[in-house]
Backbone bond lengths (Angstrom), bond angles and torsions (degrees), N, CA, C in turn:
res aa  C-N    CA-C-N  psi(-1)  N-CA   C-N-CA  omega(-1)  CA-C   N-CA-C  phi
1 E - - - 1.374 - - 1.510 112.61 -
2 L 1.348 116.22 -31.94 1.392 126.41 177.66 1.642 108.42 -62.54
3 A 1.319 109.63 -50.29 1.455 114.16 178.84 1.522 113.97 -61.51
4 T 1.204 117.39 -39.87 1.491 122.90 172.04 1.512 115.58 -56.14
5 L 1.412 111.03 -49.81 1.481 115.66 175.85 1.448 115.63 -60.55
6 R 1.317 115.84 -35.81 1.497 120.35 177.30 1.488 115.01 -66.21
7 S 1.332 117.03 -16.35 1.456 121.33 -176.71 1.623 107.12 -92.93
8 K 1.279 115.15 -6.34 1.529 119.82 -176.88 1.454 111.35 -94.72
9 S 1.283 117.86 161.26 1.452 121.85 176.82 1.477 114.99 -60.88
10 P 1.331 121.02 117.23 1.481 122.36 174.74 1.507 112.65 -50.09
11 Q 1.306 116.91 -41.08 1.459 117.30 178.61 1.522 114.54 -60.19
12 A 1.407 112.08 -48.50 1.454 117.69 -179.70 1.589 113.24 -63.06
13 C 1.307 114.63 -33.93 1.437 115.86 177.70 1.493 113.18 -70.75
14 K 1.291 117.86 -36.91 1.468 117.73 175.66 1.568 113.49 -73.71
15 V 1.322 113.99 -29.65 1.495 116.14 175.35 1.529 108.94 -67.46
16 S 1.345 117.06 -40.73 1.434 121.45 -179.27 1.526 111.34 -61.99
17 L 1.338 115.95 -45.94 1.438 121.49 177.52 1.550 110.91 -58.31
18 R 1.307 114.57 -49.21 1.481 115.98 179.34 1.510 112.91 -64.43
19 Q 1.292 116.20 -39.87 1.557 118.22 179.16 1.498 108.28 -61.04
20 L 1.389 119.46 -44.87 1.546 121.59 178.83 1.547 107.93 -51.86
21 H 1.402 107.53 -51.07 1.527 113.87 -172.51 1.561 112.29 -64.51
22 D 1.311 114.06 -47.95 1.402 117.80 -178.34 1.556 117.47 -70.99
23 S 1.327 114.00 -22.66 1.540 118.94 177.68 1.543 106.94 -63.82
24 L 1.217 119.82 -29.25 1.560 123.06 -178.02 1.539 108.37 -61.38
25 E 1.391 118.47 -29.32 1.369 122.30 -178.06 1.572 113.64 -88.11
26 C 1.294 116.96 -9.70 1.445 121.31 -175.89 1.484 109.54 -72.08
27 P 1.341 118.81 123.74 1.553 118.06 179.91 1.501 116.99 -66.65
28 D 1.362 116.03 -24.58 1.481 118.15 -174.59 1.538 110.06 -158.65
29 F 1.360 112.22 175.89 1.508 116.40 -179.03 1.547 109.80 -58.78
30 A 1.235 120.05 -44.60 1.478 120.23 -178.28 1.467 112.03 -55.19
31 A 1.290 124.33 -40.54 1.407 127.83 -178.68 1.550 107.64 -65.96
32 N 1.354 116.59 -38.76 1.447 121.94 174.16 1.522 111.61 -57.69
33 M 1.322 114.61 -43.34 1.402 120.10 -174.16 1.494 110.94 -76.06
34 V 1.252 122.50 -26.40 1.430 128.15 169.94 1.507 107.88 -60.12
35 M 1.394 118.58 -53.52 1.370 123.03 -178.55 1.469 109.53 -62.50
36 E 1.363 122.09 -43.74 1.483 126.43 -178.80 1.622 108.60 -57.95
37 Y 1.301 112.94 -47.39 1.464 116.88 -179.23 1.557 116.23 -62.40
38 R 1.339 112.18 -38.90 1.529 115.06 172.24 1.416 114.62 -64.59
39 I 1.354 119.58 -38.12 1.427 124.51 178.95 1.538 109.15 -62.65
40 A 1.414 113.87 -49.21 1.433 118.59 -170.11 1.528 110.26 -70.57
41 S 1.347 115.07 -36.20 1.509 121.70 -178.80 1.550 110.61 -63.92
42 R 1.424 114.95 -29.27 1.469 119.02 -177.09 1.578 109.21 -90.54
43 V 1.327 114.25 -44.45 1.465 115.78 -170.19 1.546 111.15 -67.72
44 L 1.327 117.06 -30.95 1.339 119.60 176.25 1.563 113.10 -61.34
45 T 1.236 121.54 -29.00 1.419 127.84 178.26 1.471 113.63 -82.59
46 R 1.307 121.00 -13.44 1.513 122.36 -173.47 1.526 103.97 -89.37
47 P 1.418 111.43 155.42 1.453 115.86 179.40 1.519 121.68 -57.32
48 D 1.333 119.91 -28.94 1.460 123.05 -176.63 1.472 113.27 -65.58
49 F 1.378 116.93 -32.44 1.534 117.79 178.08 1.494 110.26 -60.41
50 A 1.314 116.92 -51.11 1.578 119.86 -174.65 1.530 104.01 -70.36
51 E 1.318 121.39 -37.02 1.481 116.93 179.93 1.490 112.34 -69.77
52 G 1.247 119.75 -34.19 1.441 119.11 173.82 1.503 116.15 -62.84
53 V 1.291 113.44 -41.15 1.499 121.34 179.18 1.468 106.96 -68.09
54 R 1.360 122.11 -41.38 1.458 124.71 176.49 1.564 111.63 -57.91
55 A 1.347 114.07 -50.91 1.458 119.70 -172.30 1.520 114.05 -72.20
56 V 1.337 114.79 -32.04 1.441 119.13 -175.21 1.463 115.75 -98.06
57 I 1.296 119.38 -47.58 1.451 126.19 -178.74 1.514 115.17 -90.91
58 V 1.315 116.79 -51.12 1.478 116.64 -178.09 1.450 117.49 -76.04
59 D 1.267 118.28 -55.56 1.514 119.82 -178.35 1.418 112.12 -93.08
60 K 1.371 120.70 -13.18 1.510 126.63 177.91 1.551 112.40 51.56
61 T 1.370 114.63 33.94 1.457 122.89 -179.26 1.594 111.70 -94.55
62 N 1.264 117.00 -24.51 1.430 123.95 -176.46 1.546 109.74 59.41
63 D 1.238 118.70 30.06 1.396 124.65 -179.58 1.520 119.04 -109.27
64 A 1.375 113.16 41.72 1.459 122.35 -172.00 1.642 108.94 -58.66
65 K 1.250 112.81 139.62 1.436 121.46 176.09 1.600 106.56 -110.67
66 W 1.382 114.58 94.82 1.455 118.94 -170.44 1.577 111.13 -78.52
67 D 1.353 111.50 149.14 1.477 112.65 -179.71 1.637 104.55 -137.23
68 P 1.264 113.23 111.02 1.492 135.25 1.70 1.596 112.72 -66.97
69 A 1.304 114.25 149.84 1.427 118.49 -178.04 1.451 118.77 -79.41
70 T 1.312 120.48 -15.13 1.425 127.72 -178.79 1.586 113.78 -130.95
71 P 1.269 120.39 158.98 1.362 120.93 175.39 1.511 114.86 -64.59
72 E 1.324 111.83 -30.80 1.624 114.63 173.69 1.406 110.96 -64.79
73 G 1.365 120.44 -26.52 1.466 120.11 -177.89 1.525 112.46 -82.71
74 V 1.329 118.84 -13.79 1.466 121.02 173.59 1.440 112.65 -83.03
75 T 1.318 115.21 98.86 1.519 121.04 179.33 1.457 118.20 -66.72
76 D 1.328 115.04 158.59 1.491 122.10 176.39 1.580 103.68 -65.04
77 E 1.209 118.58 -37.24 1.450 123.56 178.23 1.515 112.31 -56.50
78 L 1.309 117.45 -49.76 1.425 122.49 176.26 1.457 114.44 -59.51
79 I 1.342 115.55 -44.18 1.575 117.55 176.39 1.520 111.63 -65.42
80 D 1.336 112.85 -39.93 1.495 114.41 -179.05 1.587 110.21 -62.37
81 S 1.291 112.48 -37.32 1.520 118.25 -175.43 1.573 107.88 -68.72
82 I 1.327 118.38 -31.59 1.449 120.21 176.76 1.553 109.35 -66.82
83 F 1.374 113.82 -41.37 1.441 114.14 -175.43 1.609 115.27 -90.67
84 A 1.218 115.68 4.49 1.473 120.43 -178.50 1.452 111.84 -69.70
85 P 1.352 116.05 151.06 1.554 117.41 176.33 1.484 111.65 -55.39
86 L 1.298 113.22 150.77 1.502 122.38 178.71 1.542 112.51 -78.57
87 G 1.226 118.06 -22.73 1.392 119.93 -174.10 1.619 116.62 103.14
88 E 1.281 113.37 160.25 1.467 118.48 -177.51 1.493 112.13 -44.72
89 G 1.291 117.58 131.48 1.429 124.56 175.81 1.492 118.75 73.43
90 N 1.373 115.24 1.29 1.425 120.10 -176.61 1.533 113.56 -109.58
91 E 1.291 118.03 -13.38 1.372 123.67 -174.50 1.535 109.40 -74.03
92 W 1.303 119.25 154.85 1.462 127.56 175.03 1.466 107.82 -68.02
93 K 1.335 120.60 137.46 1.469 125.07 176.21 1.507 108.18 -141.37
94 P 1.307 114.94 134.94 1.487 117.24 175.80 1.452 111.07 -64.20
95 L 1.380 117.15 155.89 1.462 123.72 -176.45 1.499 106.69 -84.92
């Protein structure tokens, strides 16, 4: 399992851990969806998403070069920015 985790994006691993932790504080499904939308809207613009698609789907080499490359390189500030509110009119809202 450790070898498998080491092959994954350190950023994605830290985001997943934070999401699991923070979801316990969400009062309802809608609050979870707000968090999920924030994460998705930010992670899609970060280098690791495109790099993972390239390595796994396009080239099929599984040789992704993550940025940052190590868990230590993924700062609390980066994770906080992924979870930060999107701003007026940009948050997910149920219909």
